[in-house]
N, CA, C and O atoms as a GROMACS GRO file, in nm:
protein
  564
    1MET      N    1   0.548  -1.254   0.942
    1MET     CA    2   0.426  -1.180   0.971
    1MET      C    3   0.459  -1.060   1.058
    1MET      O    4   0.405  -0.951   1.037
    2LYS      N    5   0.549  -1.078   1.157
    2LYS     CA    6   0.584  -0.966   1.243
    2LYS      C    7   0.649  -0.855   1.162
    2LYS      O    8   0.627  -0.737   1.189
    3GLY      N    9   0.730  -0.893   1.062
    3GLY     CA   10   0.794  -0.794   0.976
    3GLY      C   11   0.692  -0.712   0.899
    3GLY      O   12   0.709  -0.591   0.883
    4PHE      N   13   0.586  -0.777   0.851
    4PHE     CA   14   0.483  -0.704   0.776
    4PHE      C   15   0.408  -0.610   0.868
    4PHE      O   16   0.371  -0.500   0.828
    5LYS      N   17   0.386  -0.652   0.994
    5LYS     CA   18   0.320  -0.563   1.090
    5LYS      C   19   0.406  -0.439   1.112
    5LYS      O   20   0.354  -0.328   1.122
    6THR      N   21   0.536  -0.458   1.121
    6THR     CA   22   0.627  -0.346   1.140
    6THR      C   23   0.621  -0.252   1.020
    6THR      O   24   0.619  -0.130   1.036
    7VAL      N   25   0.619  -0.308   0.900
    7VAL     CA   26   0.611  -0.228   0.778
    7VAL      C   27   0.481  -0.149   0.775
    7VAL      O   28   0.481  -0.030   0.742
    8LEU      N   29   0.370  -0.214   0.809
    8LEU     CA   30   0.240  -0.146   0.810
    8LEU      C   31   0.237  -0.036   0.914
    8LEU      O   32   0.186   0.073   0.888
    9ALA      N   33   0.292  -0.063   1.032
    9ALA     CA   34   0.296   0.040   1.136
    9ALA      C   35   0.381   0.158   1.091
    9ALA      O   36   0.347   0.274   1.118
   10ALA      N   37   0.491   0.130   1.023
   10ALA     CA   38   0.576   0.237   0.972
   10ALA      C   39   0.502   0.320   0.868
   10ALA      O   40   0.513   0.443   0.867
   11ALA      N   41   0.427   0.254   0.782
   11ALA     CA   42   0.350   0.327   0.680
   11ALA      C   43   0.246   0.416   0.745
   11ALA      O   44   0.230   0.532   0.707
   12ALA      N   45   0.175   0.364   0.844
   12ALA     CA   46   0.074   0.443   0.914
   12ALA      C   47   0.140   0.560   0.986
   12ALA      O   48   0.086   0.671   0.986
   13SER      N   49   0.255   0.536   1.047
   13SER     CA   50   0.325   0.643   1.118
   13SER      C   51   0.369   0.754   1.023
   13SER      O   52   0.357   0.872   1.055
   14CYS      N   53   0.419   0.714   0.906
   14CYS     CA   54   0.461   0.814   0.807
   14CYS      C   55   0.343   0.899   0.763
   14CYS      O   56   0.355   1.020   0.748
   15MET      N   57   0.230   0.834   0.743
   15MET     CA   58   0.112   0.910   0.701
   15MET      C   59   0.062   1.000   0.812
   15MET      O   60   0.017   1.111   0.787
   16LEU      N   61   0.069   0.953   0.935
   16LEU     CA   62   0.023   1.033   1.048
   16LEU      C   63   0.114   1.152   1.070
   16LEU      O   64   0.069   1.261   1.106
   17ALA      N   65   0.244   1.131   1.050
   17ALA     CA   66   0.339   1.240   1.069
   17ALA      C   67   0.313   1.353   0.970
   17ALA      O   68   0.334   1.470   1.002
   18GLY      N   69   0.267   1.318   0.852
   18GLY     CA   70   0.236   1.419   0.752
   18GLY      C   71   0.086   1.435   0.733
   18GLY      O   72   0.041   1.464   0.622
   19ALA      N   73   0.010   1.417   0.837
   19ALA     CA   74  -0.137   1.418   0.826
   19ALA      C   75  -0.190   1.547   0.766
   19ALA      O   76  -0.292   1.545   0.696
   20ALA      N   77  -0.124   1.659   0.793
   20ALA     CA   78  -0.171   1.784   0.736
   20ALA      C   79  -0.158   1.783   0.584
   20ALA      O   80  -0.243   1.837   0.513
   21GLN      N   81  -0.052   1.720   0.534
   21GLN     CA   82  -0.033   1.711   0.390
   21GLN      C   83  -0.123   1.604   0.330
   21GLN      O   84  -0.186   1.627   0.227
   22ALA      N   85  -0.130   1.489   0.393
   22ALA     CA   86  -0.207   1.378   0.338
   22ALA      C   87  -0.356   1.403   0.350
   22ALA      O   88  -0.434   1.346   0.274
   23GLN      N   89  -0.397   1.487   0.442
   23GLN     CA   90  -0.537   1.519   0.465
   23GLN      C   91  -0.621   1.393   0.479
   23GLN      O   92  -0.714   1.370   0.401
   24ILE      N   93  -0.589   1.315   0.578
   24ILE     CA   94  -0.662   1.192   0.606
   24ILE      C   95  -0.805   1.228   0.640
   24ILE      O   96  -0.830   1.310   0.730
   25SER      N   97  -0.899   1.168   0.569
   25SER     CA   98  -1.040   1.203   0.589
   25SER      C   99  -1.104   1.114   0.693
   25SER      O  100  -1.072   0.995   0.704
   26ASP      N  101  -1.194   1.171   0.769
   26ASP     CA  102  -1.273   1.096   0.868
   26ASP      C  103  -1.189   1.024   0.972
   26ASP      O  104  -1.235   0.926   1.030
   27ASP      N  105  -1.068   1.071   0.996
   27ASP     CA  106  -0.978   1.006   1.092
   27ASP      C  107  -0.959   0.858   1.062
   27ASP      O  108  -0.943   0.777   1.153
   28VAL      N  109  -0.959   0.823   0.934
   28VAL     CA  110  -0.939   0.685   0.890
   28VAL      C  111  -0.823   0.682   0.792
   28VAL      O  112  -0.822   0.757   0.693
   29VAL      N  113  -0.725   0.596   0.818
   29VAL     CA  114  -0.616   0.573   0.725
   29VAL      C  115  -0.652   0.448   0.646
   29VAL      O  116  -0.665   0.339   0.702
   30ARG      N  117  -0.669   0.464   0.516
   30ARG     CA  118  -0.705   0.350   0.431
   30ARG      C  119  -0.578   0.298   0.363
   30ARG      O  120  -0.518   0.365   0.280
   31VAL      N  121  -0.540   0.177   0.402
   31VAL     CA  122  -0.421   0.112   0.348
   31VAL      C  123  -0.467   0.000   0.256
   31VAL      O  124  -0.546  -0.086   0.295
   32SER      N  125  -0.417   0.001   0.135
   32SER     CA  126  -0.458  -0.100   0.037
   32SER      C  127  -0.341  -0.192   0.006
   32SER      O  128  -0.231  -0.147  -0.025
   33VAL      N  129  -0.367  -0.321   0.015
   33VAL     CA  130  -0.268  -0.423  -0.018
   33VAL      C  131  -0.296  -0.465  -0.163
   33VAL      O  132  -0.399  -0.524  -0.193
   34LEU      N  133  -0.202  -0.435  -0.250
   34LEU     CA  134  -0.216  -0.469  -0.392
   34LEU      C  135  -0.111  -0.576  -0.423
   34LEU      O  136   0.008  -0.546  -0.434
   35ASN      N  137  -0.157  -0.699  -0.436
   35ASN     CA  138  -0.059  -0.805  -0.458
   35ASN      C  139  -0.113  -0.914  -0.549
   35ASN      O  140  -0.218  -0.900  -0.611
   36ASP      N  141  -0.039  -1.022  -0.555
   36ASP     CA  142  -0.071  -1.136  -0.641
   36ASP      C  143  -0.142  -1.241  -0.556
   36ASP      O  144  -0.080  -1.310  -0.475
   37ILE      N  145  -0.271  -1.253  -0.576
   37ILE     CA  146  -0.351  -1.348  -0.498
   37ILE      C  147  -0.369  -1.480  -0.572
   37ILE      O  148  -0.400  -1.582  -0.511
   38SER      N  149  -0.350  -1.478  -0.704
   38SER     CA  150  -0.381  -1.598  -0.782
   38SER      C  151  -0.267  -1.649  -0.869
   38SER      O  152  -0.284  -1.747  -0.941
   39GLY      N  153  -0.151  -1.586  -0.865
   39GLY     CA  154  -0.042  -1.624  -0.955
   39GLY      C  155   0.082  -1.674  -0.883
   39GLY      O  156   0.073  -1.733  -0.775
   40VAL      N  157   0.197  -1.650  -0.944
   40VAL     CA  158   0.323  -1.707  -0.896
   40VAL      C  159   0.368  -1.654  -0.760
   40VAL      O  160   0.445  -1.721  -0.692
   41PHE      N  161   0.322  -1.537  -0.719
   41PHE     CA  162   0.362  -1.481  -0.590
   41PHE      C  163   0.260  -1.505  -0.479
   41PHE      O  164   0.275  -1.453  -0.369
   42GLN      N  165   0.156  -1.583  -0.508
   42GLN     CA  166   0.049  -1.601  -0.409
   42GLN      C  167   0.098  -1.667  -0.280
   42GLN      O  168   0.042  -1.641  -0.174
   43ASP      N  169   0.200  -1.750  -0.288
   43ASP     CA  170   0.248  -1.817  -0.167
   43ASP      C  171   0.335  -1.726  -0.081
   43ASP      O  172   0.336  -1.740   0.041
   44THR      N  173   0.408  -1.635  -0.143
   44THR     CA  174   0.495  -1.546  -0.065
   44THR      C  175   0.428  -1.416  -0.027
   44THR      O  176   0.471  -1.350   0.068
   45ASN      N  177   0.326  -1.378  -0.096
   45ASN     CA  178   0.252  -1.256  -0.065
   45ASN      C  179   0.105  -1.293  -0.050
   45ASN      O  180   0.065  -1.342   0.056
   46GLY      N  181   0.026  -1.273  -0.149
   46GLY     CA  182  -0.112  -1.320  -0.151
   46GLY      C  183  -0.193  -1.288  -0.026
   46GLY      O  184  -0.176  -1.183   0.036
   47MET      N  185  -0.281  -1.380   0.008
   47MET     CA  186  -0.371  -1.358   0.121
   47MET      C  187  -0.298  -1.355   0.255
   47MET      O  188  -0.350  -1.300   0.352
   48GLY      N  189  -0.179  -1.412   0.261
   48GLY     CA  190  -0.100  -1.403   0.384
   48GLY      C  191  -0.064  -1.259   0.417
   48GLY      O  192  -0.070  -1.218   0.532
   49SER      N  193  -0.027  -1.182   0.316
   49SER     CA  194   0.003  -1.040   0.335
   49SER      C  195  -0.121  -0.962   0.374
   49SER      O  196  -0.116  -0.872   0.459
   50VAL      N  197  -0.232  -0.997   0.313
   50VAL     CA  198  -0.358  -0.930   0.346
   50VAL      C  199  -0.394  -0.956   0.491
   50VAL      O  200  -0.432  -0.865   0.564
   51GLU      N  201  -0.383  -1.081   0.533
   51GLU     CA  202  -0.417  -1.116   0.671
   51GLU      C  203  -0.322  -1.048   0.770
   51GLU      O  204  -0.364  -1.002   0.876
   52ALA      N  205  -0.193  -1.043   0.734
   52ALA     CA  206  -0.096  -0.974   0.821
   52ALA      C  207  -0.132  -0.826   0.834
   52ALA      O  208  -0.122  -0.769   0.943
   53ALA      N  209  -0.173  -0.764   0.724
   53ALA     CA  210  -0.214  -0.623   0.728
   53ALA      C  211  -0.337  -0.605   0.816
   53ALA      O  212  -0.345  -0.510   0.894
   54ARG      N  213  -0.432  -0.697   0.803
   54ARG     CA  214  -0.552  -0.689   0.888
   54ARG      C  215  -0.517  -0.703   1.036
   54ARG      O  216  -0.572  -0.632   1.120
   55MET      N  217  -0.426  -0.795   1.066
   55MET     CA  218  -0.385  -0.814   1.206
   55MET      C  219  -0.315  -0.689   1.259
   55MET      O  220  -0.339  -0.648   1.373
   56ALA      N  221  -0.230  -0.629   1.177
   56ALA     CA  222  -0.160  -0.507   1.219
   56ALA      C  223  -0.259  -0.393   1.241
   56ALA      O  224  -0.247  -0.317   1.336
   57ALA      N  225  -0.358  -0.382   1.152
   57ALA     CA  226  -0.460  -0.278   1.167
   57ALA      C  227  -0.540  -0.301   1.294
   57ALA      O  228  -0.572  -0.207   1.366
   58GLU      N  229  -0.572  -0.426   1.322
   58GLU     CA  230  -0.647  -0.459   1.444
   58GLU      C  231  -0.567  -0.421   1.568
   58GLU      O  232  -0.623  -0.365   1.663
   59ASP      N  233  -0.437  -0.450   1.567
   59ASP     CA  234  -0.351  -0.411   1.680
   59ASP      C  235  -0.347  -0.260   1.695
   59ASP      O  236  -0.359  -0.208   1.806
   60PHE      N  237  -0.331  -0.188   1.584
   60PHE     CA  238  -0.324  -0.042   1.587
   60PHE      C  239  -0.456   0.017   1.635
   60PHE      O  240  -0.457   0.107   1.719
   61ASN      N  241  -0.567  -0.034   1.583
   61ASN     CA  242  -0.698   0.018   1.618
   61ASN      C  243  -0.734  -0.008   1.764
   61ASN      O  244  -0.812   0.066   1.822
   62GLY      N  245  -0.678  -0.111   1.822
   62GLY     CA  246  -0.706  -0.143   1.962
   62GLY      C  247  -0.623  -0.064   2.060
   62GLY      O  248  -0.634  -0.083   2.181
   63GLY      N  249  -0.539   0.026   2.010
   63GLY     CA  250  -0.448   0.100   2.095
   63GLY      C  251  -0.503   0.229   2.151
   63GLY      O  252  -0.428   0.306   2.212
   64GLY      N  253  -0.631   0.258   2.134
   64GLY     CA  254  -0.692   0.377   2.190
   64GLY      C  255  -0.655   0.506   2.118
   64GLY      O  256  -0.659   0.613   2.178
   65LYS      N  257  -0.618   0.496   1.992
   65LYS     CA  258  -0.581   0.615   1.916
   65LYS      C  259  -0.704   0.678   1.853
   65LYS      O  260  -0.809   0.614   1.841
   66ASN      N  261  -0.691   0.802   1.813
   66ASN     CA  262  -0.804   0.874   1.752
   66ASN      C  263  -0.815   0.848   1.602
   66ASN      O  264  -0.907   0.897   1.537
   67ILE      N  265  -0.722   0.772   1.548
   67ILE     CA  266  -0.723   0.741   1.406
   67ILE      C  267  -0.735   0.590   1.389
   67ILE      O  268  -0.673   0.512   1.462
   68ARG      N  269  -0.816   0.551   1.292
   68ARG     CA  270  -0.842   0.410   1.267
   68ARG      C  271  -0.779   0.371   1.133
   68ARG      O  272  -0.774   0.452   1.040
   69VAL      N  273  -0.730   0.246   1.123
   69VAL     CA  274  -0.674   0.195   0.999
   69VAL      C  275  -0.770   0.094   0.939
   69VAL      O  276  -0.816   0.002   1.006
   70GLU      N  277  -0.801   0.112   0.810
   70GLU     CA  278  -0.883   0.017   0.736
   70GLU      C  279  -0.797  -0.046   0.627
   70GLU      O  280  -0.711   0.021   0.568
   71ILE      N  281  -0.819  -0.174   0.601
   71ILE     CA  282  -0.743  -0.247   0.500
   71ILE      C  283  -0.836  -0.286   0.385
   71ILE      O  284  -0.944  -0.340   0.408
   72VAL      N  285  -0.794  -0.258   0.263
   72VAL     CA  286  -0.860  -0.310   0.144
   72VAL      C  287  -0.754  -0.384   0.063
   72VAL      O  288  -0.634  -0.361   0.081
   73TYR      N  289  -0.796  -0.473  -0.025
   73TYR     CA  290  -0.698  -0.548  -0.103
   73TYR      C  291  -0.754  -0.584  -0.240
   73TYR      O  292  -0.874  -0.583  -0.263
   74ALA      N  293  -0.661  -0.615  -0.331
   74ALA     CA  294  -0.699  -0.660  -0.465
   74ALA      C  295  -0.583  -0.738  -0.526
   74ALA      O  296  -0.469  -0.728  -0.482
   75ASP      N  297  -0.616  -0.815  -0.628
   75ASP     CA  298  -0.520  -0.896  -0.703
   75ASP      C  299  -0.484  -0.822  -0.831
   75ASP      O  300  -0.571  -0.796  -0.915
   76HIS      N  301  -0.357  -0.787  -0.848
   76HIS     CA  302  -0.315  -0.716  -0.969
   76HIS      C  303  -0.287  -0.811  -1.086
   76HIS      O  304  -0.258  -0.767  -1.197
   77GLN      N  305  -0.295  -0.941  -1.061
   77GLN     CA  306  -0.279  -1.045  -1.163
   77GLN      C  307  -0.145  -1.036  -1.235
   77GLN      O  308  -0.130  -1.088  -1.346
   78ASN      N  309  -0.047  -0.972  -1.174
   78ASN     CA  310   0.086  -0.954  -1.232
   78ASN      C  311   0.081  -0.878  -1.365
   78ASN      O  312   0.163  -0.901  -1.454
   79LYS      N  313  -0.016  -0.788  -1.377
   79LYS     CA  314  -0.033  -0.707  -1.498
   79LYS      C  315  -0.033  -0.559  -1.459
   79LYS      O  316  -0.112  -0.516  -1.375
   80ALA      N  317   0.056  -0.483  -1.521
   80ALA     CA  318   0.068  -0.340  -1.488
   80ALA      C  319  -0.061  -0.264  -1.514
   80ALA      O  320  -0.097  -0.176  -1.436
   81ASP      N  321  -0.131  -0.296  -1.623
   81ASP     CA  322  -0.254  -0.222  -1.654
   81ASP      C  323  -0.364  -0.253  -1.553
   81ASP      O  324  -0.442  -0.165  -1.518
   82VAL      N  325  -0.371  -0.378  -1.507
   82VAL     CA  326  -0.470  -0.415  -1.406
   82VAL      C  327  -0.438  -0.344  -1.274
   82VAL      O  328  -0.526  -0.286  -1.211
   83GLY      N  329  -0.311  -0.349  -1.233
   83GLY     CA  330  -0.269  -0.283  -1.110
   83GLY      C  331  -0.294  -0.133  -1.114
   83GLY      O  332  -0.339  -0.075  -1.015
   84SER      N  333  -0.264  -0.069  -1.227
   84SER     CA  334  -0.287   0.075  -1.242
   84SER      C  335  -0.434   0.109  -1.233
   84SER      O  336  -0.472   0.207  -1.169
   85GLY      N  337  -0.517   0.029  -1.296
   85GLY     CA  338  -0.662   0.053  -1.290
   85GLY      C  339  -0.715   0.043  -1.149
   85GLY      O  340  -0.797   0.124  -1.106
   86ILE      N  341  -0.669  -0.058  -1.076
   86ILE     CA  342  -0.711  -0.074  -0.937
   86ILE      C  343  -0.664   0.045  -0.854
   86ILE      O  344  -0.740   0.102  -0.776
   87ALA      N  345  -0.537   0.083  -0.872
   87ALA     CA  346  -0.482   0.196  -0.795
   87ALA      C  347  -0.557   0.325  -0.823
   87ALA      O  348  -0.586   0.401  -0.730
   88ARG      N  349  -0.589   0.352  -0.948
   88ARG     CA  350  -0.662   0.475  -0.981
   88ARG      C  351  -0.802   0.474  -0.920
   88ARG      O  352  -0.849   0.577  -0.870
   89LYS      N  353  -0.868   0.359  -0.922
   89LYS     CA  354  -1.001   0.349  -0.859
   89LYS      C  355  -0.988   0.372  -0.709
   89LYS      O  356  -1.068   0.446  -0.650
   90TRP      N  357  -0.888   0.310  -0.647
   90TRP     CA  358  -0.869   0.329  -0.504
   90TRP      C  359  -0.846   0.476  -0.471
   90TRP      O  360  -0.901   0.528  -0.374
   91LEU      N  361  -0.766   0.544  -0.551
   91LEU     CA  362  -0.737   0.685  -0.525
   91LEU      C  363  -0.857   0.775  -0.551
   91LEU      O  364  -0.889   0.861  -0.469
   92ASP      N  365  -0.922   0.755  -0.663
   92ASP     CA  366  -1.030   0.844  -0.705
   92ASP      C  367  -1.162   0.818  -0.634
   92ASP      O  368  -1.236   0.911  -0.602
   93VAL      N  369  -1.193   0.692  -0.610
   93VAL     CA  370  -1.324   0.655  -0.555
   93VAL      C  371  -1.317   0.622  -0.406
   93VAL      O  372  -1.395   0.674  -0.326
   94GLU      N  373  -1.223   0.536  -0.370
   94GLU     CA  374  -1.217   0.487  -0.232
   94GLU      C  375  -1.127   0.570  -0.142
   94GLU      O  376  -1.123   0.548  -0.021
   95LYS      N  377  -1.054   0.665  -0.200
   95LYS     CA  378  -0.971   0.759  -0.125
   95LYS      C  379  -0.870   0.690  -0.034
   95LYS      O  380  -0.858   0.724   0.084
   96VAL      N  381  -0.796   0.592  -0.089
   96VAL     CA  382  -0.694   0.525  -0.008
   96VAL      C  383  -0.577   0.620   0.017
   96VAL      O  384  -0.550   0.710  -0.062
   97ASP      N  385  -0.509   0.598   0.129
   97ASP     CA  386  -0.396   0.680   0.167
   97ASP      C  387  -0.263   0.616   0.133
   97ASP      O  388  -0.162   0.684   0.120
   98ALA      N  389  -0.263   0.482   0.117
   98ALA     CA  390  -0.138   0.411   0.088
   98ALA      C  391  -0.167   0.283   0.012
   98ALA      O  392  -0.271   0.219   0.031
   99ILE      N  393  -0.073   0.247  -0.073
   99ILE     CA  394  -0.073   0.116  -0.138
   99ILE      C  395   0.054   0.046  -0.093
   99ILE      O  396   0.163   0.102  -0.101
  100VAL      N  397   0.040  -0.078  -0.047
  100VAL     CA  398   0.154  -0.153   0.004
  100VAL      C  399   0.164  -0.289  -0.066
  100VAL      O  400   0.068  -0.337  -0.126
  101ASP      N  401   0.282  -0.348  -0.055
  101ASP     CA  402   0.317  -0.482  -0.101
  101ASP      C  403   0.362  -0.479  -0.247
  101ASP      O  404   0.477  -0.443  -0.270
  102VAL      N  405   0.283  -0.513  -0.344
  102VAL     CA  406   0.310  -0.509  -0.488
  102VAL      C  407   0.433  -0.592  -0.528
  102VAL      O  408   0.538  -0.535  -0.560
  103PRO      N  409   0.420  -0.725  -0.527
  103PRO     CA  410   0.533  -0.812  -0.560
  103PRO      C  411   0.551  -0.834  -0.711
  103PRO      O  412   0.545  -0.948  -0.758
  104ASN      N  413   0.572  -0.730  -0.786
  104ASN     CA  414   0.594  -0.741  -0.930
  104ASN      C  415   0.653  -0.608  -0.977
  104ASN      O  416   0.597  -0.502  -0.949
  105SER      N  417   0.765  -0.614  -1.047
  105SER     CA  418   0.834  -0.492  -1.086
  105SER      C  419   0.755  -0.404  -1.182
  105SER      O  420   0.749  -0.283  -1.163
  106SER      N  421   0.693  -0.464  -1.284
  106SER     CA  422   0.619  -0.381  -1.379
  106SER      C  423   0.499  -0.314  -1.314
  106SER      O  424   0.469  -0.198  -1.342
  107VAL      N  425   0.431  -0.387  -1.226
  107VAL     CA  426   0.318  -0.328  -1.154
  107VAL      C  427   0.369  -0.221  -1.057
  107VAL      O  428   0.310  -0.114  -1.046
  108GLY      N  429   0.479  -0.251  -0.989
  108GLY     CA  430   0.536  -0.155  -0.896
  108GLY      C  431   0.576  -0.024  -0.963
  108GLY      O  432   0.551   0.083  -0.908
  109LEU      N  433   0.636  -0.032  -1.081
  109LEU     CA  434   0.673   0.090  -1.153
  109LEU      C  435   0.550   0.168  -1.198
  109LEU      O  436   0.551   0.291  -1.196
  110ALA      N  437   0.445   0.097  -1.238
  110ALA     CA  438   0.321   0.165  -1.277
  110ALA      C  439   0.259   0.237  -1.158
  110ALA      O  440   0.214   0.351  -1.171
  111ILE      N  441   0.256   0.172  -1.042
  111ILE     CA  442   0.200   0.233  -0.921
  111ILE      C  443   0.287   0.352  -0.879
  111ILE      O  444   0.236   0.454  -0.836
  112ASN      N  445   0.418   0.337  -0.892
  112ASN     CA  446   0.510   0.445  -0.859
  112ASN      C  447   0.481   0.569  -0.943
  112ASN      O  448   0.484   0.681  -0.892
  113ASN      N  449   0.453   0.550  -1.071
  113ASN     CA  450   0.420   0.664  -1.159
  113ASN      C  451   0.291   0.733  -1.116
  113ASN      O  452   0.280   0.855  -1.125
  114ILE      N  453   0.195   0.655  -1.069
  114ILE     CA  454   0.070   0.714  -1.019
  114ILE      C  455   0.096   0.789  -0.888
  114ILE      O  456   0.049   0.901  -0.870
  115ALA      N  457   0.172   0.727  -0.798
  115ALA     CA  458   0.200   0.788  -0.667
  115ALA      C  459   0.276   0.919  -0.681
  115ALA      O  460   0.257   1.011  -0.602
  116ARG      N  461   0.361   0.928  -0.780
  116ARG     CA  462   0.444   1.047  -0.799
  116ARG      C  463   0.359   1.174  -0.811
  116ARG      O  464   0.402   1.281  -0.768
  117ASN      N  465   0.242   1.163  -0.869
  117ASN     CA  466   0.157   1.279  -0.893
  117ASN      C  467   0.044   1.294  -0.792
  117ASN      O  468  -0.051   1.369  -0.816
  118THR      N  469   0.054   1.226  -0.681
  118THR     CA  470  -0.050   1.232  -0.577
  118THR      C  471   0.016   1.251  -0.441
  118THR      O  472   0.138   1.264  -0.431
  119LYS      N  473  -0.066   1.253  -0.338
  119LYS     CA  474  -0.015   1.258  -0.200
  119LYS      C  475  -0.022   1.121  -0.135
  119LYS      O  476  -0.004   1.108  -0.014
  120MET      N  477  -0.049   1.018  -0.216
  120MET     CA  478  -0.058   0.882  -0.166
  120MET      C  479   0.082   0.826  -0.139
  120MET      O  480   0.176   0.857  -0.211
  121THR      N  481   0.093   0.744  -0.037
  121THR     CA  482   0.217   0.675  -0.006
  121THR      C  483   0.217   0.539  -0.074
  121THR      O  484   0.118   0.466  -0.069
  122PHE      N  485   0.328   0.505  -0.140
  122PHE     CA  486   0.346   0.373  -0.200
  122PHE      C  487   0.460   0.306  -0.128
  122PHE      O  488   0.575   0.348  -0.140
  123LEU      N  489   0.430   0.202  -0.052
  123LEU     CA  490   0.530   0.127   0.022
  123LEU      C  491   0.559  -0.001  -0.055
  123LEU      O  492   0.488  -0.100  -0.041
  124ALA      N  493   0.663   0.002  -0.134
  124ALA     CA  494   0.700  -0.109  -0.222
  124ALA      C  495   0.784  -0.209  -0.145
  124ALA      O  496   0.906  -0.215  -0.161
  125SER      N  497   0.719  -0.287  -0.061
  125SER     CA  498   0.792  -0.377   0.029
  125SER      C  499   0.846  -0.501  -0.040
  125SER      O  500   0.936  -0.565   0.015
  126SER      N  501   0.796  -0.536  -0.156
  126SER     CA  502   0.847  -0.656  -0.223
  126SER      C  503   0.858  -0.638  -0.374
  126SER      O  504   0.852  -0.735  -0.449
  127THR      N  505   0.872  -0.515  -0.417
  127THR     CA  506   0.892  -0.486  -0.559
  127THR      C  507   1.042  -0.490  -0.587
  127THR      O  508   1.117  -0.412  -0.530
  128ALA      N  509   1.084  -0.580  -0.674
  128ALA     CA  510   1.228  -0.604  -0.692
  128ALA      C  511   1.282  -0.535  -0.817
  128ALA      O  512   1.317  -0.601  -0.915
  129THR      N  513   1.289  -0.405  -0.814
  129THR     CA  514   1.353  -0.331  -0.922
  129THR      C  515   1.428  -0.212  -0.864
  129THR      O  516   1.376  -0.139  -0.780
  130SER      N  517   1.550  -0.193  -0.910
  130SER     CA  518   1.629  -0.079  -0.862
  130SER      C  519   1.581   0.053  -0.922
  130SER      O  520   1.622   0.160  -0.878
  131ASP      N  521   1.495   0.047  -1.022
  131ASP     CA  522   1.443   0.170  -1.083
  131ASP      C  523   1.362   0.254  -0.984
  131ASP      O  524   1.349   0.375  -1.002
  132LEU      N  525   1.308   0.191  -0.880
  132LEU     CA  526   1.231   0.267  -0.780
  132LEU      C  527   1.320   0.362  -0.700
  132LEU      O  528   1.272   0.463  -0.648
  133THR      N  529   1.448   0.329  -0.691
  133THR     CA  530   1.540   0.417  -0.618
  133THR      C  531   1.637   0.487  -0.713
  133THR      O  532   1.721   0.565  -0.669
  134GLY      N  533   1.625   0.458  -0.841
  134GLY     CA  534   1.711   0.519  -0.942
  134GLY      C  535   1.632   0.613  -1.029
  134GLY      O  536   1.576   0.712  -0.982
  135LYS      N  537   1.627   0.582  -1.158
  135LYS     CA  538   1.565   0.673  -1.254
  135LYS      C  539   1.415   0.692  -1.234
  135LYS      O  540   1.361   0.793  -1.278
  136GLY      N  541   1.348   0.599  -1.168
  136GLY     CA  542   1.204   0.612  -1.144
  136GLY      C  543   1.170   0.665  -1.006
  136GLY      O  544   1.055   0.655  -0.963
  137TRP      N  545   1.268   0.721  -0.936
  137TRP     CA  546   1.250   0.766  -0.798
  137TRP      C  547   1.131   0.860  -0.784
  137TRP      O  548   1.106   0.945  -0.869
  138SER      N  549   1.059   0.844  -0.674
  138SER     CA  550   0.946   0.932  -0.641
  138SER      C  551   0.950   0.961  -0.492
  138SER      O  552   0.982   0.872  -0.413
  139PRO      N  553   0.918   1.083  -0.450
  139PRO     CA  554   0.919   1.114  -0.307
  139PRO      C  555   0.810   1.041  -0.229
  139PRO      O  556   0.816   1.034  -0.106
  140ASN      N  557   0.711   0.986  -0.297
  140ASN     CA  558   0.601   0.918  -0.229
  140ASN      C  559   0.623   0.768  -0.219
  140ASN      O  560   0.539   0.697  -0.164
  141THR      N  561   0.734   0.718  -0.271
  141THR     CA  562   0.762   0.574  -0.270
  141THR      C  563   0.872   0.543  -0.173
  141THR      O  564   0.910   0.426  -0.158
   0.00000   0.00000   0.00000
């Protein structure tokens, strides 16, 4: 859990460092946890990751900073098309600044392709494919 808090803090710091580029609206950083809540990865990620993100946001928000972190989450059901649909809705409607977690390679690659063409940060903390650092590399991942 402490490791996930560190990852979330790093994601928020990266977004804050580039706040002029990311254009964070309303002084709120919206971090979305996109993971497997109902399938094979639910025990290693699932609601535990969501709760860890919420705890990290609570710690960050209690620090007297001028920027607040909000957490949203969804279950990608280990399907790239479901994960992509959720990510596009988050970007277009809910204006998220980052997507984190994503414990599935096909979903991770789909999110990476979306992130490549946006200013959103994709923190692939548990996506197990070397394509994210190889042929599928993106500056936002």
